[in-house]
N, C-alpha and C positions, 0 to 999 in steps of 0.2 A: 602577439604570440599565437601560434597555432593551437587548436584545440588538443591535438595529440601531445603537444609539449606541456600544456596545462595538466592534462590527465597524468602524464608521466611525473610531473613535479608533486602532485597531490599523492600519487601512489607511493612515491619514494618517502614522502613525509610520514604517511601512515605506516609503512613498512619499518620505518625507523623506530616506531613506538611499540611494535608488536613482535612476538616470537612465533606466531602460528599463522597458518594460511587458511582463511575462512573459505568454505565451499558453499555455505548456505547464507543468503541475505534475507533480512527481515526489515520491511518498512512498516513502522507502527503508527497508526493514525490517532486522531483525537481521543484522548482518555485511554488509549491502549498501550501507552509506553511502559506500563507496569511490567510488561513481559521482559523488558530489558533488565529489570531488577533480579530476574531468575538466572541470568547468565553468570557462570562461575568463572573464577580466575580472570575476571573482567578488567580490560583496559578501557578507560573513558577518555575520549578526545572531543572537546567542545568544538562545535562547528566554526566558531570564530577564531580558532587556533589553526584551522586547516587551510593551507594555500588554495585559493580559487573557490572555496566553499562559500555558498550563500548562508544566511542566518535566518532561522525560523522565527516568526514574530506572533504566532497564534497561541493563545491560551490553550494548555493541554498538551503542548509539544515542548518537550524538555530542551531539545537543541543540541544533541551530542551523538557521536558514534560510541557504541558499546560493542566491544570485540572480545570474544572469549569462547567458552564452551557451554553448550545447552544440550542436555540429554545425550552426551557423548559426541556431539557434532561440533565442529568449529564454525562459529557463526559471526556475522557482523550485522548489527542492528542499527537502524535509524531510529533513535528515540525522538520522534518529531520529524515531520517532513516539510517540504516546501510547496507552495501553491502559486499558480499563476496570478490569483487575485491579490496576493501580497505585493504585486509589482515586479516579481521575478520573471525573467525570460523563461521560455520553455526549456532552453538549454540549461539554465540554472536549476530549474525544477527537477530535470532528469539527470543532472550531472552525477549525483551519487550513484545512480544505477551503472553508469559508465565506469565509475571508480570501482564498484563491486566486480564488475566484469574484469577489469584490469588486475584486481587482486586474486582472481581465480574463482569467483563464485560461479556456480553452474545452475543453481536453483534458487528462486526468489519467492518469498511469501509476502504478499502485499496485503495490508489491513486498512480498514477505514471505518469510520462511523457514517451511516447512510440513513436517508429517509425512506421509510417503507411505502411502496406503491401498491403492491399486490394486496388484495383485500384480505387474504388469509394471514398475512404477516401481522406481527405485533411487536412493540418495543421490547427489546431484550433478545430477540431472535438473532441467531447467527447464521448468515446467509453465505453459502459457498457460491462464488461468482462463476457462472459457466459461460458468460460471454459479456461483451460490453457494447454500448452505443456511444459514439463520440459526438456529443452535442455542442462542442466548444467551437467548431469551425476553425480549429488550430490543429497543427500536427508538429511534434517536436523534431521530425525528420526533414522538415523543409530547410533547404539550404544545401551546402556541400555534403555529399555522402561520405560517411566516416565509418569504416569497420565492418559494414555489413552490405547486403545486396541493396540496390537502389529501391526496389519495390518489394518490401518484405511481405510474406504471406501472413495474413491474420486469421485464417480459417480455424486455427486452434490457438487463439491468444492465451487461453487458460488450459493447461495440460490436462487432458482427459484422465491420464493415469493418476495425476495428483488429486484430481477431483474424487476419483474413486477411492483413493487412499484416505482422503479426508473423511469421506462418508463412512468408510469402514472403521476408522478411528472413532468417529462419533458414535456409531452403533455399538462398538465394543466397550465404550466408556459411559453409555446411556446419556449422551449429549444430544439434545434435540437440535438438529440443523435443518435449514431450508436451503433451496437452491434457486438461483435466478440470474437474471440480466441486470447489470449495473449500468445506469446512464450517467455519464460524466458531464457536468455543467461547468461554467466558468465561475460562478459565484461572484462576489460574496453574498449577494442577496439570496435568500431563499426563494423557491419557485412560487409562482402564483398557482391558484387552483386550476386555471386554464391550462397552464404549462404541464402540470401533473396529469391532467386529463389527456393531453397530447402524448406525453411519455407513455402513459398506459396503453394508448392505441397502438403506439410503435412497438410495444412489447417489453418495456422496461418493468422491472419488479422492484427496483430500488434506485435512489438518486443520490449523488454526492458531488463534491467539488475537487476530487483528486483522482489518483489511481490510473486513469486512462493514459495520460502522457508517459508515466513510468512504465506501464506495461508495453506500450508501443516500442519504447526504446529497449526494454528487456528482450522483447521478441526479436527486434533488429539485431541484438547482440547474441541471439540464440540461447537465451536463458530459459529454463523451464519455470513456468509461472503458476502459482496458486494464489487466488484472491479470496479473502474472507471479509465480509461486511458485518458490523454490529448494527442491527436495525435499532437506531437510538430513539427514533420518534416516527409517527406516521406523517406522510407529506401533506402539504397544504391542500385543503379541500376534502381529504380523507379524515384527518383529525380536525375538529373545530377549534382546538386550542391553538394559541399563539406559539410560534416556533422560536426557541431560544437556544443558544450555544450552552447555556447552563443545563437545560434539559438533556442535550447530548451527553455532557460530561456525567451527569447523574445516572443516566442509563448505563453507560460504559462501566461505571463504578459497580453497579449492581450486577453486571454479567461478567465481571472480570474473572471470577473463579472458573467458570465454564470455559471461557476464552483462553485462559492460561493453560488449562488442562488439555484442550483440543490442540492448540498450537504446539505445545511441548511434546505431545504424544506423536503428532504428525512429524515433527522434526526427528524424533527418535527412530521413525521408520524410514527416513529418507536414505 
């Protein structure tokens, strides 16, 4: 079956379950799925019910689409994402972004939990992503070109206007945010201190195991993208503590009130 046929089947299935047309997409990372609980008049569709959808296997990822209204906007949220390290292909990892585009989404907010590299960052910071470095040696656009230009421009992977909007919202609501470059790694092992030192030299401010493939596909589909990282821990060599997924979940739990306020107010201004 052609990819376009799979996308059409998935689109039709989701449309059969909903009565609205979402224009804003949300990808909710580890521990950040709580935002989906704020969506009103919500329709929940488990990933394993959706034709051609992969299934999330990571703790902290609920594994369903939530479609409804948030601050007056019609939204579709991924409560849990897919990662290359789970064994999914990059086509599967980014498939939901293609479905969002097919459903009419024009703006995408991607969130993640990330390790802090910048020496001034601390666990619990919210970082607005202004650029990324793809350290995976992989690209989800490899293969037949579908739906966009063959060589998409990535000079503004993250929308400058949405970055400014996010900073304005944070300032107006007394939310402390930082800004920086996100480095995308394959995972699932955390980085070594030497790797973090290298990433720092390259200009990375935070590091994680997601987001980059989704953003590449989103920009190929001409979606406007905003990225927000929750700095859940300091990266290896910066912090002397051992790194654990439990620490990530604990930090995102502690920061959830500010995260919810920030994203909800951004959505209201879109």
